[in-house]
Kinemage of the C-alpha trace (Angstrom):
@kinemage 1
@onewidth
@group {chain A} dominant
@subgroup {mainchain}
@vectorlist {calphas} color= white
{ca unk a 1} P 14.031 39.120 -9.717
{ca unk a 2} L 10.557 38.111 -8.417
{ca unk a 3} L 9.226 34.811 -9.543
{ca unk a 4} L 5.994 35.051 -11.674
{ca unk a 5} L 4.230 31.719 -11.832
{ca unk a 6} L 2.262 30.649 -15.064
{ca unk a 7} L -1.404 31.340 -15.568
{ca unk a 8} L -3.361 28.758 -14.102
{ca unk a 9} L -5.350 28.759 -17.320
{ca unk a 10} L -2.375 27.670 -19.112
{ca unk a 11} L -3.101 24.182 -17.853
{ca unk a 12} L -6.652 24.017 -18.741
{ca unk a 13} L -7.515 20.828 -20.666
{ca unk a 14} L -8.019 21.055 -24.328
{ca unk a 15} L -10.752 18.398 -24.476
{ca unk a 16} L -13.975 17.523 -22.822
{ca unk a 17} L -13.946 15.842 -19.607
{ca unk a 18} L -14.966 12.307 -19.577
{ca unk a 19} L -18.172 12.281 -17.449
{ca unk a 20} L -18.402 10.022 -14.512
{ca unk a 21} L -21.326 7.450 -14.225
{ca unk a 22} L -24.384 8.772 -12.159
{ca unk a 23} L -27.718 6.841 -11.627
{ca unk a 24} L -30.344 7.893 -14.015
{ca unk a 25} L -33.019 7.694 -11.183
{ca unk a 26} L -31.091 9.874 -8.518
{ca unk a 27} L -30.913 13.578 -8.638
{ca unk a 28} L -27.968 15.583 -8.237
{ca unk a 29} L -28.501 18.042 -5.305
{ca unk a 30} L -26.488 21.383 -5.188
{ca unk a 31} L -26.118 23.807 -2.359
{ca unk a 32} L -25.125 27.280 -3.454
{ca unk a 33} L -24.313 30.078 -0.948
{ca unk a 34} L -23.465 33.915 -2.077
{ca unk a 35} L -20.966 35.858 -0.706
{ca unk a 36} L -21.834 38.740 1.883
{ca unk a 37} L -19.367 39.252 4.808
{ca unk a 38} L -20.868 38.879 8.188
{ca unk a 39} L -24.297 38.673 6.565
{ca unk a 40} L -23.460 35.075 6.137
{ca unk a 41} L -25.255 34.778 9.221
{ca unk a 42} L -28.651 34.772 7.067
{ca unk a 43} L -27.692 31.517 4.923
{ca unk a 44} L -26.112 29.884 8.039
{ca unk a 45} L -29.179 30.570 10.042
{ca unk a 46} L -31.718 29.522 7.254
{ca unk a 47} L -29.694 26.198 7.103
{ca unk a 48} L -29.753 25.855 10.896
{ca unk a 49} L -33.476 26.287 10.780
{ca unk a 50} L -33.928 23.398 8.320
{ca unk a 51} L -31.544 21.157 10.566
{ca unk a 52} L -33.865 22.050 13.605
{ca unk a 53} L -37.019 21.548 11.696
{ca unk a 54} L -36.660 18.547 9.615
{ca unk a 55} L -33.289 16.691 10.490
{ca unk a 56} L -33.099 16.560 14.309
{ca unk a 57} L -30.206 18.956 14.341
{ca unk a 58} L -28.240 16.642 12.243
{ca unk a 59} L -25.883 18.555 9.591
{ca unk a 60} L -27.637 19.379 6.401
{ca unk a 61} L -24.521 18.751 4.318
{ca unk a 62} L -25.264 15.046 3.895
{ca unk a 63} L -28.155 15.954 1.919
{ca unk a 64} L -26.286 17.694 -1.012
{ca unk a 65} L -24.031 16.176 -3.737
{ca unk a 66} L -22.158 19.339 -4.030
{ca unk a 67} L -21.805 22.542 -2.204
{ca unk a 68} L -20.632 25.919 -3.938
{ca unk a 69} L -19.956 29.073 -1.888
{ca unk a 70} L -18.174 32.358 -2.471
{ca unk a 71} L -16.420 34.530 0.127
{ca unk a 72} L -18.451 34.097 3.178
{ca unk a 73} L -20.434 31.435 1.428
{ca unk a 74} L -17.252 29.673 0.734
{ca unk a 75} L -16.298 29.636 4.522
{ca unk a 76} L -19.795 28.266 5.183
{ca unk a 77} L -19.316 25.539 2.424
{ca unk a 78} L -15.914 24.601 3.767
{ca unk a 79} L -17.418 24.309 7.374
{ca unk a 80} L -20.153 22.000 6.165
{ca unk a 81} L -17.904 19.804 4.281
{ca unk a 82} L -15.627 19.645 7.402
{ca unk a 83} L -18.356 18.262 9.384
{ca unk a 84} L -19.802 21.145 11.126
{ca unk a 85} L -23.681 21.668 11.419
{ca unk a 86} L -25.136 24.861 10.137
{ca unk a 87} L -26.024 25.601 13.645
{ca unk a 88} L -22.248 25.448 14.779
{ca unk a 89} L -21.345 27.749 11.840
{ca unk a 90} L -24.077 30.242 12.824
{ca unk a 91} L -22.711 30.395 16.298
{ca unk a 92} L -19.248 30.808 14.983
{ca unk a 93} L -20.473 33.996 13.056
{ca unk a 94} L -22.439 35.252 15.968
{ca unk a 95} L -19.680 34.716 18.662
{ca unk a 96} L -16.550 35.375 16.644
{ca unk a 97} L -17.687 37.987 14.069
{ca unk a 98} L -16.986 40.819 16.549
{ca unk a 99} L -13.377 39.784 16.483
{ca unk a 100} L -13.066 39.665 12.747
{ca unk a 101} L -15.099 42.886 12.185
{ca unk a 102} L -14.595 44.756 15.475
{ca unk a 103} L -16.955 47.406 16.347
{ca unk a 104} L -16.251 51.092 16.884
{ca unk a 105} L -18.067 54.431 17.505
{ca unk a 106} L -19.330 56.731 14.921
{ca unk a 107} L -15.980 58.494 14.519
{ca unk a 108} L -14.311 55.173 14.099
{ca unk a 109} L -16.662 54.187 11.396
{ca unk a 110} L -15.959 57.480 9.533
{ca unk a 111} L -12.347 56.765 9.815
{ca unk a 112} L -12.715 53.327 8.320
{ca unk a 113} L -14.643 54.515 5.312
{ca unk a 114} L -12.023 57.306 4.775
{ca unk a 115} L -9.177 54.669 5.016
{ca unk a 116} L -10.916 52.254 2.791
{ca unk a 117} L -10.092 54.870 -0.111
{ca unk a 118} L -6.346 54.010 0.337
{ca unk a 119} L -5.972 50.588 2.109
{ca unk a 120} L -7.653 47.559 3.712
{ca unk a 121} L -9.292 48.233 7.072
{ca unk a 122} L -9.391 44.750 8.758
{ca unk a 123} L -6.630 42.462 9.806
{ca unk a 124} L -6.701 39.116 7.935
{ca unk a 125} L -4.679 37.356 10.534
{ca unk a 126} L -7.558 37.483 13.014
{ca unk a 127} L -9.659 35.765 10.372
{ca unk a 128} L -6.935 33.229 9.754
{ca unk a 129} L -6.542 32.480 13.407
{ca unk a 130} L -10.469 31.976 13.704
{ca unk a 131} L -10.217 29.598 10.695
{ca unk a 132} L -7.432 27.709 12.001
{ca unk a 133} L -9.465 27.054 15.050
{ca unk a 134} L -11.997 25.312 12.892
{ca unk a 135} L -10.066 23.623 10.214
{ca unk a 136} L -6.477 23.170 11.562
{ca unk a 137} L -4.111 21.880 8.759
{ca unk a 138} L -7.036 19.956 7.046
{ca unk a 139} L -6.594 19.870 3.314
{ca unk a 140} L -9.441 20.567 0.896
{ca unk a 141} L -9.237 16.848 -0.330
{ca unk a 142} L -10.412 15.693 3.160
{ca unk a 143} L -13.881 17.439 2.519
{ca unk a 144} L -16.785 15.048 3.030
{ca unk a 145} L -18.694 16.769 0.286
{ca unk a 146} L -17.891 17.996 -3.199
{ca unk a 147} L -16.922 21.651 -3.298
{ca unk a 148} L -16.497 24.617 -5.703
{ca unk a 149} L -15.127 27.858 -4.157
{ca unk a 150} L -14.514 30.706 -6.302
{ca unk a 151} L -11.649 33.208 -5.858
{ca unk a 152} L -9.877 35.649 -8.194
{ca unk a 153} L -6.216 35.576 -8.938
{ca unk a 154} L -4.658 39.038 -9.391
{ca unk a 155} L -1.275 38.368 -10.778
{ca unk a 156} L -2.694 37.543 -14.236
{ca unk a 157} L -6.179 38.912 -13.541
{ca unk a 158} L -8.076 35.545 -13.907
{ca unk a 159} L -10.968 33.735 -12.124
{ca unk a 160} L -9.988 30.734 -10.072
{ca unk a 161} L -12.216 28.099 -8.696
{ca unk a 162} L -10.864 25.777 -5.910
{ca unk a 163} L -12.404 22.193 -6.224
{ca unk a 164} L -12.220 19.005 -4.521
{ca unk a 165} L -10.879 16.173 -6.446
{ca unk a 166} L -14.249 14.852 -7.358
{ca unk a 167} L -13.144 14.243 -10.909
{ca unk a 168} L -9.953 12.584 -12.098
{ca unk a 169} L -8.981 15.932 -13.812
{ca unk a 170} L -8.874 17.648 -10.612
{ca unk a 171} L -5.502 17.160 -9.302
{ca unk a 172} L -4.195 20.525 -7.880
{ca unk a 173} L -6.371 21.713 -5.114
{ca unk a 174} L -6.937 18.702 -2.971
{ca unk a 175} L -3.733 19.501 -1.074
{ca unk a 176} L -4.602 22.979 -0.443
{ca unk a 177} L -5.470 23.777 3.200
{ca unk a 178} L -8.957 24.748 3.961
{ca unk a 179} L -7.757 27.690 5.932
{ca unk a 180} L -5.927 29.080 2.902
{ca unk a 181} L -8.965 28.426 0.453
{ca unk a 182} L -11.199 30.379 3.026
{ca unk a 183} L -9.039 33.232 3.110
{ca unk a 184} L -8.444 33.168 -0.700
{ca unk a 185} L -12.143 33.187 -1.340
{ca unk a 186} L -13.004 35.895 1.242
{ca unk a 187} L -10.169 38.493 0.638
{ca unk a 188} L -12.764 41.361 -0.095
{ca unk a 189} L -10.972 44.348 -1.562
{ca unk a 190} L -10.877 47.371 0.897
{ca unk a 191} L -11.771 45.204 3.774
{ca unk a 192} L -8.930 42.651 3.659
{ca unk a 193} L -5.478 42.447 2.126
{ca unk a 194} L -5.161 40.253 -0.855
{ca unk a 195} L -3.786 36.792 -0.071
{ca unk a 196} L -0.220 35.960 -1.343
{ca unk a 197} L -0.301 32.496 -2.756
{ca unk a 198} L 3.274 31.179 -3.994
{ca unk a 199} L 3.629 34.103 -6.352
{ca unk a 200} L -0.117 34.685 -7.109
{ca unk a 201} L -2.335 37.131 -5.429
{ca unk a 202} L -5.704 35.822 -4.353
{ca unk a 203} L -8.762 38.196 -4.063
{ca unk a 204} L -12.368 37.635 -3.130
{ca unk a 205} L -14.375 35.434 -5.525
{ca unk a 206} L -17.209 37.980 -5.331
{ca unk a 207} L -15.483 40.042 -7.931
{ca unk a 208} L -16.971 37.843 -10.601
{ca unk a 209} L -18.863 35.002 -9.013
{ca unk a 210} L -20.651 36.301 -5.825
{ca unk a 211} L -23.487 34.026 -6.703
{ca unk a 212} L -21.547 30.729 -7.547
{ca unk a 213} L -24.825 28.821 -8.695
{ca unk a 214} L -23.747 28.536 -12.420
{ca unk a 215} L -20.135 27.396 -11.375
{ca unk a 216} L -21.680 24.369 -9.468
{ca unk a 217} L -24.228 23.669 -12.162
{ca unk a 218} L -21.671 23.836 -15.073
{ca unk a 219} L -19.189 21.717 -12.978
{ca unk a 220} L -22.060 19.061 -12.217
{ca unk a 221} L -23.181 18.881 -15.922
{ca unk a 222} L -19.541 18.654 -17.066
{ca unk a 223} L -18.049 16.042 -14.609
{ca unk a 224} L -21.078 13.618 -14.353
{ca unk a 225} L -23.273 11.758 -16.798
{ca unk a 226} L -26.553 13.568 -15.656
{ca unk a 227} L -29.234 14.971 -17.455
{ca unk a 228} L -30.050 18.666 -16.565
{ca unk a 229} L -33.595 17.624 -15.432
{ca unk a 230} L -31.585 15.619 -12.778
{ca unk a 231} L -30.090 18.799 -11.170
{ca unk a 232} L -31.720 20.192 -7.983
{ca unk a 233} L -30.402 23.699 -6.379
{ca unk a 234} L -30.996 25.329 -3.223
{ca unk a 235} L -29.533 28.928 -3.587
{ca unk a 236} L -29.042 30.973 -0.438
{ca unk a 237} L -28.326 34.868 -0.582
{ca unk a 238} L -27.078 37.228 2.145
{ca unk a 239} L -29.460 40.068 1.408
{ca unk a 240} L -30.403 41.849 -1.741
{ca unk a 241} L -29.249 45.468 -2.465
{ca unk a 242} L -31.571 47.447 -4.699
{ca unk a 243} L -29.928 49.287 -7.411
{ca unk a 244} L -31.508 51.592 -10.139
{ca unk a 245} L -30.254 54.160 -12.538
{ca unk a 246} L -32.092 57.214 -11.668
{ca unk a 247} L -31.587 60.773 -13.544
{ca unk a 248} L -28.551 61.592 -11.234
{ca unk a 249} L -26.791 58.343 -12.092
{ca unk a 250} L -27.600 58.469 -15.714
{ca unk a 251} L -25.729 61.648 -16.107
{ca unk a 252} L -23.369 61.427 -13.361
{ca unk a 253} L -19.650 60.578 -12.797
{ca unk a 254} L -17.584 58.579 -10.217
{ca unk a 255} L -19.410 60.142 -7.270
{ca unk a 256} L -22.803 59.052 -8.501
{ca unk a 257} L -21.498 55.601 -9.511
{ca unk a 258} L -19.555 55.031 -6.386
{ca unk a 259} L -21.575 51.863 -5.513
{ca unk a 260} L -21.124 50.226 -9.038
{ca unk a 261} L -19.345 47.246 -7.580
{ca unk a 262} L -22.459 46.363 -5.514
{ca unk a 263} L -24.375 47.109 -8.869
{ca unk a 264} L -22.299 44.765 -10.693
{ca unk a 265} L -22.401 41.998 -8.091
{ca unk a 266} L -26.212 42.278 -7.944
{ca unk a 267} L -26.255 42.032 -11.772
{ca unk a 268} L -24.022 38.951 -11.865
{ca unk a 269} L -26.284 37.282 -9.236
{ca unk a 270} L -29.436 37.876 -11.329
{ca unk a 271} L -27.788 36.775 -14.487
{ca unk a 272} L -26.533 33.522 -12.894
{ca unk a 273} L -30.072 32.631 -11.556
{ca unk a 274} L -31.660 33.426 -14.813
{ca unk a 275} L -29.254 31.264 -16.536
{ca unk a 276} L -29.943 28.376 -13.872
{ca unk a 277} L -33.609 28.918 -14.341
{ca unk a 278} L -33.373 28.546 -18.144
{ca unk a 279} L -30.987 25.619 -18.082
{ca unk a 280} L -32.684 23.520 -15.159
{ca unk a 281} L -36.209 24.733 -15.063
{ca unk a 282} L -37.342 27.300 -12.510
{ca unk a 283} L -39.230 24.530 -10.606
{ca unk a 284} L -35.662 22.866 -9.802
{ca unk a 285} L -34.262 25.770 -8.266
{ca unk a 286} L -35.143 27.357 -4.858
{ca unk a 287} L -33.817 30.671 -4.215
{ca unk a 288} L -33.968 32.033 -0.616
{ca unk a 289} L -32.841 35.602 0.172
{ca unk a 290} L -33.876 38.745 2.305
{ca unk a 291} L -36.097 41.131 0.349
{ca unk a 292} L -34.345 43.916 -1.685
{ca unk a 293} L -33.853 46.908 0.459
{ca unk a 294} L -32.399 50.481 -0.071
{ca unk a 295} L -30.641 50.148 3.305
{ca unk a 296} L -28.765 46.829 3.205
{ca unk a 297} L -26.592 45.718 6.166
{ca unk a 298} L -22.910 46.367 5.501
{ca unk a 299} L -20.829 43.188 5.146
{ca unk a 300} L -18.893 44.388 8.429
{ca unk a 301} L -21.817 45.388 10.495
{ca unk a 302} L -21.996 42.550 13.063
{ca unk a 303} L -24.666 44.384 15.218
{ca unk a 304} L -27.266 44.770 12.673
{ca unk a 305} L -26.553 41.334 11.309
{ca unk a 306} L -26.963 39.619 14.646
{ca unk a 307} L -30.177 41.528 15.357
{ca unk a 308} L -31.960 41.233 11.891
{ca unk a 309} L -30.872 38.231 10.147
{ca unk a 310} L -31.968 35.322 12.459
{ca unk a 311} L -35.497 36.473 12.452
{ca unk a 312} L -35.315 36.879 8.664
{ca unk a 313} L -34.064 33.265 8.428
{ca unk a 314} L -37.003 32.084 10.510
{ca unk a 315} L -39.417 33.691 8.155
{ca unk a 316} L -37.781 32.312 4.949
{ca unk a 317} L -37.646 28.741 6.370
{ca unk a 318} L -41.273 29.055 7.406
{ca unk a 319} L -42.283 30.078 3.968
{ca unk a 320} L -40.134 27.607 1.951
{ca unk a 321} L -39.556 24.759 4.356
{ca unk a 322} L -41.892 22.138 3.069
{ca unk a 323} L -40.870 22.768 -0.456
{ca unk a 324} L -37.084 22.516 0.620
{ca unk a 325} L -37.833 19.236 2.633
{ca unk a 326} L -39.551 17.642 -0.175
{ca unk a 327} L -36.806 18.412 -2.810
{ca unk a 328} L -33.653 18.108 -0.857
{ca unk a 329} L -34.043 16.659 2.894
{ca unk a 330} L -36.018 13.393 2.498
{ca unk a 331} L -33.088 11.278 1.603
{ca unk a 332} L -29.460 11.587 2.371
{ca unk a 333} L -27.156 11.451 -0.640
{ca unk a 334} L -24.699 8.688 -1.424
{ca unk a 335} L -21.512 9.274 0.321
{ca unk a 336} L -18.649 11.260 -1.544
{ca unk a 337} L -15.330 9.489 -2.384
{ca unk a 338} L -12.629 11.618 -3.886
{ca unk a 339} L -11.072 10.552 -7.101
{ca unk a 340} L -7.443 11.439 -5.860
{ca unk a 341} L -5.993 10.981 -2.418
{ca unk a 342} L -5.968 14.307 -0.367
{ca unk a 343} L -2.370 14.219 0.441
{ca unk a 344} L -1.014 13.312 -3.124
{ca unk a 345} L 1.540 15.335 -4.440
């Protein structure tokens, strides 16, 4: 008989967390990074631009109290919290991306689209090998920055957020390997096989939180004694996809609504952003993303991503650079110390 583990939600605490102290005169700065496959080149490039322009090529991670990332954004978040610069992460995407998403000819692309109707099309073992090159066996608890990394658990059909032990109540995830967390958050359906996890089945966090901004904001306000006016957020996207319900969709079926998943992800992102604006004030949230387009870069199209996204990142950094500098980059945050040792059982 196959073992079925209990729901993770069964262990949810039934009381409010005791907030940890936080200085009233110090902001709580959050970096939030959306999912988007190889289009993670965009947020990585934006951050690399800020490092070059304002930080003397030092890592930008030291300027944030918490980093949230989903899917490819989760991998970027893990990389920053592992000590990498954004420039190094961008280089990883540019150089290793063709191994993870190998190119093919027009007929090969047609076959991939066909096969995606019945199974995944990329080998997650390649991604695992590449992540191992970066993280080795490093546990999540060794992260140098607080992290929130959404995934989705398929055995019970529940959201799942990997968190560093930045609160005494967070006792489970610190021992998880960063490689495992990266694979869990980025197991995009039809692209990669879902990741087995001790009886659980982990799927891409983009199913429910492709934009993780509210996961981070909620966690910060829950875990720390801070006022919402102290919270500042830099939110980075991987490219907006336009979606409108035209007459054909309005009366159509599965064929007309075949891109409904992308529509749902876009709606989730807009809703999460709207909630953060209402809660924190729009002046405390900086959102940077590529303009909406009817021809977005597919999340596995490395060729287009490398050509188009670095230039877009330079334009975004040029337009918002001084606001980002004044809100986030003038001071380094206080060092993060986990509440629970990383290798505790």
